[in-house]
C-alpha positions in Angstrom: 0.0 -0.3 0.2 1.6 3.5 -0.9 2.3 6.2 1.6 -0.8 8.3 2.1 1.7 11.2 1.0 2.9 10.0 -2.1 1.6 10.6 -5.7 2.8 8.5 -8.6 5.2 6.9 -5.9 6.7 10.6 -5.5 7.9 11.4 -1.9 7.3 15.1 -0.9 11.0 16.4 0.2 12.0 20.0 -0.2 15.7 19.1 -1.4 17.1 22.6 -0.8 20.2 21.1 0.2 20.5 19.3 -3.2 19.8 22.4 -4.8 22.6 24.6 -2.8 25.1 22.2 -3.9 24.2 21.9 -7.4 24.3 25.5 -7.4 27.9 25.7 -6.2 28.8 23.7 -9.1 26.9 26.0 -11.3 29.0 29.1 -10.1 32.3 27.1 -10.5 31.2 26.7 -14.2 30.2 30.4 -14.6 32.9 31.7 -12.7 35.7 29.2 -13.6 34.8 30.2 -17.5 35.1 33.8 -17.0 38.6 33.3 -15.4 39.4 30.9 -18.3 38.6 33.5 -20.9 41.1 35.9 -19.1 43.9 33.4 -19.0 42.9 32.0 -22.9 43.0 35.5 -24.1 45.1 37.9 -22.2 47.3 35.4 -20.5 46.3 36.4 -16.8 43.1 36.0 -14.4 40.7 38.9 -15.2 41.3 42.0 -12.7 37.3 41.9 -11.9 37.2 38.5 -11.3 36.5 39.2 -7.4 33.9 41.5 -7.9 32.0 39.9 -11.0 32.1 36.5 -8.9 30.8 38.2 -5.9 27.8 39.7 -7.9 27.2 36.6 -9.8 27.3 35.0 -6.5 24.8 37.2 -4.7 22.3 37.2 -7.4 22.2 33.2 -7.4 22.3 32.9 -3.7 19.0 35.6 -3.6 17.4 33.4 -5.7 18.0 30.4 -3.8 17.3 32.1 -0.4 13.6 33.5 -1.9 12.9 30.0 -3.2 13.9 28.3 0.3 11.3 30.8 1.9 8.3 30.9 -0.4 8.5 27.7 -2.3 10.1 25.1 -0.2 9.1 22.1 -2.3 10.1 23.5 -5.5 11.9 21.5 -8.0 16.0 21.5 -7.0 17.3 21.2 -10.5 15.9 23.8 -12.5 17.6 26.9 -10.8 21.0 25.2 -11.0 20.7 24.6 -14.5 19.6 27.8 -15.5 22.3 29.4 -13.4 25.1 27.1 -15.4 23.6 28.5 -18.2 23.7 32.0 -17.8 27.1 32.0 -16.2 28.5 30.3 -19.1 27.0 32.5 -21.6 28.1 35.9 -20.0 32.1 34.0 -19.9 31.3 33.9 -23.9 30.1 37.3 -24.2 33.3 38.5 -22.2 35.4 36.4 -24.7 33.7 38.3 -27.6 33.9 41.7 -25.7 37.6 41.2 -25.7 37.9 40.4 -29.3 35.9 43.4 -30.5 37.8 45.5 -28.3 41.3 44.3 -29.5 40.1 44.7 -33.5 39.1 48.6 -32.4 35.4 47.8 -32.6 32.6 49.8 -30.5 31.1 46.3 -29.6 32.8 45.5 -26.1 30.4 45.9 -23.5 27.9 42.9 -24.0 29.2 40.9 -20.9 28.5 44.2 -18.5 25.0 44.7 -20.4 24.1 41.1 -20.1 24.8 41.0 -16.2 22.6 43.8 -15.9 19.6 42.2 -17.7 20.6 39.3 -15.3 20.1 41.5 -12.4 16.8 42.7 -13.5 15.6 39.1 -14.8 16.6 37.7 -11.0 14.5 40.6 -9.3 11.7 39.6 -11.5 12.3 36.0 -10.7 12.1 36.9 -7.3 9.1 39.0 -7.5 7.3 36.7 -9.1 7.5 33.7 -6.6 6.6 36.1 -3.7 3.8 37.8 -5.2 2.4 34.6 -7.0 1.8 32.4 -4.1 -0.7 30.2 -6.1 -0.4 29.6 -9.8 -4.2 28.8 -10.4 -4.8 32.6 -9.8 -3.4 33.3 -13.2 -6.2 31.2 -14.3 -8.6 34.1 -14.2 -6.8 36.1 -16.4 -6.9 33.8 -19.6 -8.5 36.3 -22.0 -6.6 39.0 -20.2 -3.3 37.5 -20.7 -4.5 36.3 -24.4 -5.2 40.0 -25.3 -2.0 41.2 -23.6 -0.1 38.8 -25.8 -1.9 39.9 -28.8 -1.4 43.5 -28.1 2.5 42.7 -27.6 3.1 41.1 -31.2 1.2 44.0 -32.9 3.6 46.8 -31.1 6.3 46.3 -33.6 3.7 47.1 -36.4 3.1 50.7 -34.8 4.7 53.7 -36.5 7.1 55.9 -34.4 7.4 52.7 -31.9 8.5 49.6 -33.9 12.0 49.1 -35.2 13.3 46.8 -37.8 16.6 45.3 -37.2 18.3 42.6 -39.3 15.5 42.6 -41.8 13.0 41.5 -38.9 10.7 44.0 -37.5 10.0 42.3 -34.0 11.2 45.4 -31.9 10.2 48.7 -30.3 12.0 51.7 -29.1 10.5 53.0 -25.7 13.0 56.0 -23.9 16.1 54.9 -26.0 15.6 51.4 -24.9 15.3 48.5 -27.5 12.9 45.7 -26.4 11.4 42.7 -28.3 7.6 42.2 -27.0 7.3 39.1 -28.4 9.4 37.5 -25.5 6.7 38.7 -23.0 3.7 37.7 -25.4 5.1 34.0 -25.3 4.8 33.9 -21.7 1.2 35.7 -21.9 0.1 33.4 -24.6 1.1 30.1 -22.5 -1.0 31.5 -19.8 -4.1 32.0 -22.2 -3.8 29.0 -23.8 -3.5 26.8 -20.6 -6.9 28.4 -19.4 -8.8 28.2 -22.5 -7.6 24.7 -22.9 -8.8 23.7 -19.7 -12.0 25.2 -20.2 -12.8 23.6 -23.7 -10.5 20.3 -24.0 -13.8 18.3 -23.7 -15.0 19.4 -26.7 -12.1 19.9 -28.5 -11.4 16.2 -27.8 -14.3 15.0 -29.6 -13.5 13.0 -32.7 -14.5 13.8 -36.3 -14.1 11.9 -39.3 -11.8 8.9 -39.4 -9.1 8.6 -41.8 -6.2 6.2 -42.2 -6.5 5.1 -38.4 -6.5 8.8 -36.9 -9.7 10.3 -35.6 -9.6 13.8 -37.5 -11.1 16.8 -35.2 -14.8 18.1 -36.2 -14.7 20.9 -38.7 -16.7 23.1 -36.2 -13.8 22.8 -33.7 -11.0 24.1 -35.8 -11.8 27.9 -35.1 -9.1 28.1 -32.5 -6.1 26.3 -34.5 -7.1 28.3 -37.6 -6.9 31.5 -35.6 -3.5 30.7 -34.3 -2.4 29.7 -37.8 -3.6 33.2 -38.9 -1.5 35.0 -36.1 1.9 32.9 -36.9 1.3 33.8 -40.7 0.9 37.6 -39.8 4.0 37.4 -37.8 6.1 35.6 -40.8 4.7 37.7 -43.7 4.5 41.4 -41.9 7.4 41.0 -39.4 9.4 38.7 -41.2 10.0 36.6 -38.4 10.2 32.6 -39.3 11.5 31.7 -35.7 8.6 33.5 -33.8 6.1 32.2 -36.2 7.3 28.6 -35.7 7.3 29.0 -32.0 3.8 30.4 -31.3 2.3 28.0 -33.7 4.2 24.9 -32.2 3.5 25.9 -29.0 -0.2 26.0 -29.5 -0.1 22.9 -31.3 1.7 20.9 -28.3 -0.4 22.5 -25.7 -3.7 21.2 -27.8 -2.3 17.8 -28.4 -1.5 17.4 -24.4 -4.9 18.7 -23.7 -7.0 16.6 -25.9 -4.6 13.6 -26.4 -5.9 13.7 -30.1 -3.4 12.7 -32.7 -5.8 14.3 -35.5 -5.0 17.7 -34.2 -1.4 17.2 -35.1 -2.2 15.9 -38.2 -4.2 19.1 -38.9 -1.6 21.0 -37.6 1.4 19.5 -39.9 -0.8 19.8 -42.7 -1.4 23.8 -41.9 2.3 24.3 -41.2 3.3 22.5 -44.5 1.0 24.9 -46.4 2.3 27.9 -44.6 5.8 26.8 -45.4 5.1 26.3 -49.0 3.4 29.7 -49.2 5.9 31.4 -47.3 8.7 29.8 -49.6 6.8 31.0 -52.6 5.8 34.4 -51.7 8.0 35.6 -49.1 11.5 36.3 -50.3 13.7 36.4 -47.0 12.1 32.7 -46.2 13.1 31.6 -49.5 16.5 32.9 -49.2 16.9 31.0 -45.7 15.6 28.1 -47.6 18.3 28.4 -50.3 21.2 29.1 -48.0 20.3 25.9 -45.8 20.1 23.8 -48.9 23.2 25.2 -50.7 25.1 27.5 -48.6 28.5 27.4 -50.7 26.4 28.7 -53.6 25.4 31.9 -51.8 28.8 32.4 -50.0 29.4 35.5 -51.7 25.9 37.0 -52.2 24.1 39.7 -50.5 22.2 38.5 -48.6 24.2 35.5 -48.6 25.3 32.5 -46.6 28.5 33.9 -45.2 27.3 33.9 -41.6 26.1 30.4 -41.8 29.2 29.3 -43.5 31.5 30.9 -41.3 29.6 29.2 -38.1 29.8 25.6 -39.8 33.5 26.4 -40.5 34.2 27.5 -37.0 32.2 24.3 -35.2 33.8 21.9 -37.7 37.7 23.2 -36.8 36.7 23.2 -33.2 36.2 19.6 -33.3 35.5 17.4 -30.1 37.1 19.5 -27.5 37.2 22.7 -29.2 40.5 25.1 -29.6 40.1 26.7 -26.2 39.3 30.4 -25.1 41.3 32.6 -27.1 42.5 30.5 -29.8 39.9 30.4 -32.3 38.0 33.4 -34.6 34.6 33.6 -33.4 34.6 37.1 -34.6 34.5 36.1 -38.1 30.7 35.0 -37.8 28.4 38.0 -37.7 26.0 38.4 -34.5 28.2 35.7 -32.9 27.0 37.2 -29.3 23.1 36.6 -30.3 22.1 34.2 -33.0 25.2 32.2 -33.3 26.5 32.1 -29.8 26.5 28.1 -30.2 29.0 28.4 -32.9 31.6 30.4 -30.7 30.9 27.5 -28.1 31.6 24.8 -30.6 34.6 26.4 -32.0 36.5 27.0 -28.9 34.8 24.6 -26.3 34.1 21.9 -28.9 31.1 19.4 -29.9 31.4 18.2 -26.1 30.4 21.5 -24.7 27.5 22.0 -27.2 26.5 18.5 -26.2 26.3 19.1 -22.3 24.8 22.4 -23.1 21.9 20.4 -25.4 21.6 18.1 -22.2 21.1 21.0 -19.8 18.2 22.0 -22.0 16.9 18.8 -22.3 16.7 18.4 -18.4 15.0 21.8 -18.1 12.4 20.4 -20.7 12.1 17.1 -18.8 11.6 18.8 -15.2 8.9 20.8 -16.8 7.1 17.6 -18.0 7.8 15.9 -14.7 6.1 18.9 -13.0 3.0 18.7 -15.2 2.7 14.9 -14.3 2.5 15.5 -10.8 0.6 18.5 -10.7 -2.7 18.3 -9.2 -4.8 20.5 -11.5 -5.4 20.7 -15.1 -4.2 24.4 -15.5 -0.9 23.8 -13.7 -0.3 20.7 -15.8 -0.9 22.8 -19.2 1.1 25.9 -17.9 3.8 23.5 -17.2 3.8 22.0 -20.6 3.4 25.2 -22.3 6.7 26.7 -20.5 8.7 23.6 -21.2 7.4 23.7 -24.9 8.6 27.0 -25.2 12.7 26.3 -24.2 12.3 23.2 -26.4 11.0 24.5 -29.3 13.5 27.7 -29.2 16.2 25.5 -28.3 15.5 23.3 -31.4 15.1 25.9 -34.2 18.2 28.2 -32.8 20.7 25.3 -32.4 19.4 23.6 -35.5 19.6 26.4 -37.5 23.4 26.9 -36.5 24.4 23.9 -36.8 22.7 23.1 -40.3 19.9 20.9 -39.3 17.1 23.0 -40.4 16.9 26.9 -42.0 18.1 29.6 -39.8 15.4 31.3 -37.8 17.0 34.1 -36.0 16.0 33.5 -32.4 18.0 34.0 -29.7 19.4 30.9 -27.2 17.7 31.0 -24.0 20.3 32.2 -21.0 23.0 32.0 -23.2 22.8 34.6 -26.0 22.9 38.1 -25.4 19.7 39.9 -25.3 17.7 41.8 -22.1 14.1 40.8 -23.1 14.7 37.4 -23.9 16.8 36.6 -20.8 14.3 38.5 -18.3 11.3 36.4 -20.1 13.2 33.5 -19.4 14.1 34.0 -15.8 10.1 34.7 -15.3 9.4 31.5 -17.0 11.7 29.7 -14.8 9.7 31.2 -11.6 6.4 30.2 -13.2 7.6 26.5 -13.0 9.1 26.5 -10.0 5.8 28.0 -8.3 3.8 25.0 -10.3 6.6 22.6 -9.1 5.9 23.6 -5.4 2.5 23.6 -5.3 2.9 19.7 -7.1 5.4 18.4 -4.6 4.2 19.6 -1.5 2.2 17.1 0.8 -1.7 17.7 0.3 -3.5 19.2 3.4 -5.1 16.4 5.4 -8.6 16.7 6.5 -9.6 16.1 9.8 -13.2 16.5 11.3 -13.8 18.3 14.4 -15.6 15.7 16.9 -18.9 17.0 17.2 -20.6 13.9 18.7 -22.6 16.5 21.3 -23.9 18.6 18.6 -26.9 18.2 16.6 -26.8 16.0 13.8 -28.3 18.9 11.5 -25.3 20.9 12.3 -23.0 22.1 9.5 -19.5 19.9 10.0 -16.6 21.9 10.5 -13.4 20.7 8.8 -10.0 21.6 9.6 -7.1 21.9 7.1 -3.8 20.8 8.7 
């Protein structure tokens, strides 16, 4: 007979000590990589190592103490994984800063700016955990979150506010600061999708016509997926952003399949995606270029726009081999935007395929922990919220690393916690906070119900139940 406090064989333990031990290892990775950059590029330990290490340690300790106080049963692995990735990303950005500075370029403050954005991200991480004590409260804002997400996606289209950078109109400029509203929109849309699907999954799960052993959904239920497909195509055509289009449509499709358990939705979604990709390849020049660069990169090496960026990244990763050339011994500056879209190619060149595989494993563990949280969550909204947040990480990492390594066409998204980008980093820290909040609710023991002894009371009196 299973223990009364167990769920699916799960034992309720806080595991904050294990989290602290893993965080120490994560800090060793981040601070050690920063010291290795100084030794490899300049031949000496960085002069600001103590200050940098102290600030990074303070941020991680603050996050850990917050989790210990307000979410004691939260997953003990998520925060160390994020800390390790963020610390490694800061070290790689510092390596690129030194190279840009040595070559006389103005871009040599990426690491400092990223540390500032990390500070803001940790502050919002703490605020989310402190202010949001129950994730189920978010279900009340299903349609508000959905409307906010759509408005955030529309903002880059507005005159005087929207900005086009590197061919994609996905930025807004407020008070001199550039911000990518789509990063916040993805969190809002996960909340909206989870709330909507919890209410309507029974209707969406009804089977329609059966075709080749697959029950397709009813035609009257195609409205939500068609609406999301329309939004994705709008992003692709108007914003010229293939990556965000894939992310949002794929996110909704994954959550819809998990909510209904109907493979027919995957069939419909796959057909829509195929039709959309064919139409985009035919009518959208940027998408056609990216497919051509992916299929025949050497043929467009000298063109403008061309495949110079992708080819140089592939050359660098091939030269790095299994264990890499070491910090300071590669030429990552040859790849345009090595600090953002192509930071994985920098890691592959100087730290090798081994480091890239370790990074992919870390992302895989983040997704695995999110799915584990969904499995043990006691409420439907929490399950879908955890699945959606995990799907964000999985889809984004797949399209980014897949594009950099030549597996799929380039999409232009940032690598979570590694790439330079304030809006992405801050939003992803909030994603982790939401996952920890759901896991805390799922992992803590359920309250025991004990009736009060009312033997002497009237049998018709309302029974009082104490929660303990």
